[in-house]
C-alpha positions as CSV (number, residue, x, y, z in Angstrom):
1,M,69.9,99.7,106.2
2,D,71.4,102.5,108.2
3,G,72.5,104.5,105.2
4,I,69.0,104.2,103.6
5,A,67.4,105.3,106.9
6,C,69.7,108.3,107.2
7,A,69.0,109.3,103.6
8,A,65.3,109.0,104.0
9,L,65.3,111.2,107.1
10,L,67.4,113.9,105.5
11,A,65.3,113.8,102.4
12,A,62.1,114.1,104.4
13,R,63.4,117.4,105.8
14,S,64.4,118.6,102.4
15,A,68.0,118.8,103.7
16,V,69.4,117.3,100.6
17,E,68.8,117.7,96.9
18,S,70.1,114.3,95.9
19,V,71.4,111.1,97.5
20,S,74.5,109.1,96.6
21,F,75.8,105.9,98.2
22,A,79.5,105.3,98.6
23,H,81.8,102.6,100.0
24,P,83.6,103.7,103.2
25,K,87.0,102.7,101.7
26,D,86.4,104.8,98.6
27,V,85.6,107.7,100.8
28,R,88.6,107.1,103.0
29,D,90.8,106.8,99.9
30,G,89.6,110.1,98.5
31,L,87.9,108.6,95.5
32,V,84.5,110.2,96.3
33,P,84.4,113.9,95.6
34,V,83.0,115.9,98.6
35,E,81.8,119.5,98.4
36,A,81.3,122.1,101.0
37,G,77.5,121.8,101.0
38,D,77.4,118.0,101.3
39,I,75.9,116.1,104.2
40,M,77.4,112.7,105.0
41,A,76.0,109.9,107.2
42,H,77.3,106.5,108.2
43,L,80.6,107.2,106.4
44,P,84.1,108.1,107.4
45,Y,84.4,111.8,108.1
46,V,85.9,114.0,105.4
47,P,87.2,117.5,106.3
48,G,85.4,120.3,104.5
49,V,82.0,118.6,104.5
50,H,79.0,120.8,105.6
51,L,77.8,118.2,108.2
52,A,78.4,114.6,109.0
53,F,76.4,112.1,111.2
54,D,77.7,108.9,112.7
55,N,77.6,106.8,115.8
56,K,81.3,106.1,115.5
57,P,84.2,108.5,116.1
58,S,86.3,109.8,113.2
59,D,89.5,108.0,112.1
60,V,91.6,110.8,113.4
61,E,90.0,110.5,116.8
62,R,90.4,106.8,117.0
63,L,94.1,107.1,116.0
64,G,94.6,109.8,118.5
65,L,95.7,112.3,115.9
66,A,93.1,115.0,116.5
67,P,90.0,115.9,118.6
68,R,86.5,115.4,117.2
69,P,85.8,117.6,114.1
70,A,83.4,120.4,114.8
71,R,81.1,119.4,111.9
72,L,80.8,115.8,112.9
73,V,77.6,115.0,114.9
74,C,78.5,111.8,116.7
75,D,76.8,109.9,119.5
76,E,78.7,106.8,120.3
77,S,75.9,105.6,122.6
78,A,73.4,105.6,119.7
79,P,72.7,102.2,118.1
80,S,72.7,103.6,114.6
81,A,73.7,106.7,112.6
82,A,70.0,107.1,111.7
83,R,69.3,107.5,115.4
84,V,71.9,110.3,115.6
85,V,70.2,112.1,112.7
86,W,66.7,111.5,114.3
87,D,67.9,112.9,117.7
88,H,69.8,115.8,116.2
89,F,66.6,117.2,114.6
90,G,64.4,116.3,117.5
91,G,62.4,113.6,115.6
92,A,60.9,116.2,113.3
93,F,60.7,114.3,110.0
94,P,57.4,114.9,108.2
95,G,55.6,111.6,107.3
96,V,58.4,109.4,108.6
97,A,57.4,106.9,111.3
98,P,59.8,106.0,114.2
99,A,59.7,102.4,112.9
100,L,62.2,103.2,110.2
101,V,64.8,104.3,112.7
102,A,64.0,101.4,115.0
103,A,64.7,99.1,112.2
104,A,68.1,100.7,111.6
105,D,68.8,100.4,115.3
106,R,68.1,96.7,115.3
107,F,70.2,96.0,112.3
108,C,73.2,97.9,113.5
109,A,72.9,96.3,116.9
110,A,72.4,92.8,115.3
111,D,69.4,92.5,117.5
112,F,67.8,89.5,115.8
113,A,66.5,86.1,117.0
114,R,67.7,83.0,115.2
115,G,64.4,82.6,113.3
116,E,64.6,86.2,112.1
117,I,68.0,85.5,110.5
118,L,67.1,82.3,108.7
119,E,63.5,83.2,107.8
120,P,63.3,87.0,108.0
121,S,60.1,89.0,107.5
122,G,59.0,92.6,107.8
123,W,61.8,95.1,108.6
124,A,64.3,92.2,109.1
125,L,63.7,91.1,105.5
126,L,64.0,94.6,104.2
127,A,67.3,95.1,106.0
128,T,68.6,91.8,104.6
129,I,67.7,92.8,101.1
130,A,69.2,96.3,101.5
131,D,72.5,95.0,103.1
132,P,75.3,95.0,100.6
133,R,76.8,92.0,102.5
134,T,73.8,89.9,101.6
135,G,75.4,89.7,98.1
136,L,72.5,90.4,95.8
137,G,74.6,93.0,94.0
138,R,76.7,90.2,92.5
139,F,73.8,89.1,90.3
140,R,73.0,91.1,87.2
141,H,69.7,89.5,86.0
142,F,67.4,91.8,88.1
143,T,65.1,94.3,86.4
144,V,67.0,97.2,88.0
145,S,70.5,97.3,89.5
146,N,71.1,97.1,93.2
147,Y,72.3,100.7,93.3
148,R,69.1,101.9,91.6
149,L,67.0,99.9,94.0
150,M,68.8,101.5,97.0
151,E,68.1,105.0,95.5
152,R,64.4,104.0,95.2
153,L,64.3,102.6,98.7
154,V,65.1,106.0,100.1
155,G,61.8,107.3,98.8
156,L,59.9,104.1,99.6
157,A,61.2,104.1,103.1
158,A,60.2,107.7,103.7
159,A,56.8,107.3,102.2
160,H,55.8,103.9,103.7
161,S,57.7,103.7,107.0
162,E,54.4,102.9,108.8
163,R,53.8,99.8,106.6
164,V,56.9,97.9,105.7
165,E,54.8,95.3,103.8
166,T,54.1,98.0,101.2
167,I,57.8,98.5,100.6
168,L,58.3,94.7,100.3
169,A,55.5,94.5,97.8
170,D,57.4,96.7,95.4
171,P,58.1,94.5,92.3
172,D,61.9,95.1,92.5
173,M,61.9,94.0,96.1
174,R,59.7,91.0,95.4
175,E,62.1,89.9,92.7
176,R,65.0,89.8,95.1
177,V,63.0,88.2,97.9
178,T,62.0,85.3,95.5
179,F,65.7,84.9,94.4
180,L,66.8,84.8,98.1
181,W,64.3,82.1,99.0
182,D,65.0,80.1,95.8
183,H,68.7,79.8,96.8
184,R,68.4,79.5,100.5
185,A,69.5,75.8,100.5
186,D,72.5,76.7,98.3
187,F,73.5,79.5,100.6
188,E,73.3,77.4,103.8
189,A,75.2,74.5,102.3
190,Q,78.0,76.9,101.1
191,I,78.4,78.3,104.6
192,R,78.7,74.9,106.1
193,R,81.2,73.7,103.4
194,C,83.4,76.8,103.4
195,T,83.7,77.5,107.2
196,R,86.8,76.3,109.1
197,L,86.6,76.3,112.9
198,H,89.6,77.5,115.0
199,P,90.2,77.6,118.8
200,G,88.3,80.1,120.9
201,G,85.1,79.8,118.8
202,L,86.6,81.5,115.7
203,G,85.0,80.6,112.4
204,V,86.7,81.6,109.2
205,L,84.4,81.6,106.2
206,D,86.6,81.7,103.1
207,L,84.7,82.1,99.9
208,R,87.5,82.9,97.5
209,G,87.4,79.4,96.0
210,E,83.7,79.5,95.2
211,E,82.6,80.2,91.6
212,V,79.2,81.5,92.8
213,I,78.7,83.1,96.2
214,W,75.0,82.7,97.1
215,P,73.1,85.5,98.7
216,G,72.0,85.5,102.4
217,S,72.2,87.2,105.7
218,R,75.6,88.2,107.1
219,F,74.4,86.8,110.4
220,A,73.4,83.3,109.1
221,L,76.8,81.8,110.1
222,Y,76.0,82.2,113.8
223,A,72.5,80.7,113.4
224,L,73.8,77.7,111.4
225,L,76.9,77.1,113.4
226,P,76.1,78.1,117.0
227,E,79.5,77.1,118.3
228,I,81.0,80.1,116.5
229,R,81.6,83.1,118.8
230,V,83.6,85.4,116.4
231,S,83.8,85.2,112.7
232,C,86.1,86.2,109.8
233,H,84.5,86.3,106.3
234,V,87.0,86.3,103.5
235,F,86.1,87.0,99.9
236,W,87.3,88.7,96.7
237,G,86.9,92.4,96.2
238,R,85.6,93.9,92.9
239,N,87.1,92.1,89.9
240,R,89.4,90.2,92.4
241,Q,91.6,93.4,92.7
242,N,91.9,92.9,96.4
243,T,90.7,90.7,99.3
244,V,87.9,91.7,101.7
245,F,87.8,90.7,105.4
246,A,84.7,91.1,107.4
247,L,84.9,90.5,111.2
248,G,81.9,90.0,113.5
249,R,80.7,88.6,116.8
250,S,78.0,86.1,117.3
251,L,74.5,87.3,118.2
252,F,74.0,84.3,120.5
253,Q,77.3,83.5,122.2
254,A,79.2,85.3,124.9
255,K,82.0,87.5,123.7
256,A,85.0,85.5,122.8
257,N,87.6,88.1,123.7
258,D,88.1,91.8,124.2
259,V,89.5,92.6,120.8
260,D,88.0,95.7,119.2
261,L,87.2,94.4,115.8
262,G,86.8,97.8,114.2
263,A,90.1,99.0,115.6
264,L,91.7,95.7,114.3
265,C,90.4,96.5,110.8
266,L,91.5,100.1,111.1
267,E,95.0,98.9,111.3
268,H,94.6,97.5,107.8
269,G,92.9,100.6,106.3
270,G,89.4,99.4,107.2
271,D,86.6,100.6,109.6
272,G,84.0,99.4,112.0
273,A,82.8,99.3,115.6
274,P,84.0,97.2,118.6
275,G,81.7,94.3,117.6
276,A,82.3,94.3,113.8
277,G,84.7,95.6,111.2
278,T,85.7,95.3,107.5
279,C,88.9,96.0,105.6
280,Q,90.2,95.5,102.1
281,V,93.9,94.5,101.6
282,D,96.1,93.8,98.6
283,N,95.9,90.2,97.5
284,A,99.7,89.8,98.0
285,H,99.2,90.4,101.8
286,A,95.9,88.6,102.3
287,E,97.3,85.4,103.8
288,E,99.5,87.4,106.2
289,V,96.5,89.5,107.3
290,L,94.4,86.4,107.7
291,A,97.0,84.7,109.8
292,N,97.2,87.8,112.0
293,F,93.4,87.8,112.4
294,V,93.4,84.1,113.4
295,I,96.0,84.7,116.0
296,C,94.2,87.7,117.5
297,L,90.7,86.2,117.4
298,S,91.4,82.6,118.5
299,A,93.2,83.6,121.7
């Protein structure tokens, strides 16, 4: 949601000629070519870029290797990178309503009630559909690919930010909403079946043994299992080439400990913020990393 909002804002100012989406790890690993005229948002900072926006400091800052890059516009107090873009340009975005940025703020801050997670509507539903962690990209039967839909959402969000219902009425969006509702029971049953509880309110949701991973909100674990205070999702990366870990804190429980989840993931080549983080590790080291996470998060 944050990336789409950033792209819509920059496109509304004609600051970019085209938009591309990239995975943070691919950017960090140098797999995404970056040119001198490029603008980046909600991604790891790359030296040489024309301008970058984020609400998180760069990797070199967090590791204490260098001061903040001059071309990185960063406000760590902002709830989203979209808010950083909005404030940087003084809210001057022709035709774009503040509701779009407010939606990005809410998603990044995980500011949702239990009912909005299990039965989302409006901007909460759009954010769920747009979130890669929802898992709709694993399914190939849709009329257009998830990547193509994200590209289209940039224009839809910029043009219809005053009426989210218009965006949700788009045929490609409706197709995904229907699929999400049709498999809601499968998704919730899978979460309950595959989650193991640990001391300290830690819940480990390991989906590596599942033939099909059903789509649903990344926050559903906390709504369905309210005793969980901090979570560790484990699932295969693309083509099972690596293992993905996603850490997060409950929206409804007091903080389990003072561990910076983003910094913990950064130790394993990942990224994140104090309240959430992700990393991808070699399969050969996955169990070792998982054991380390359990020790750190169940204390």
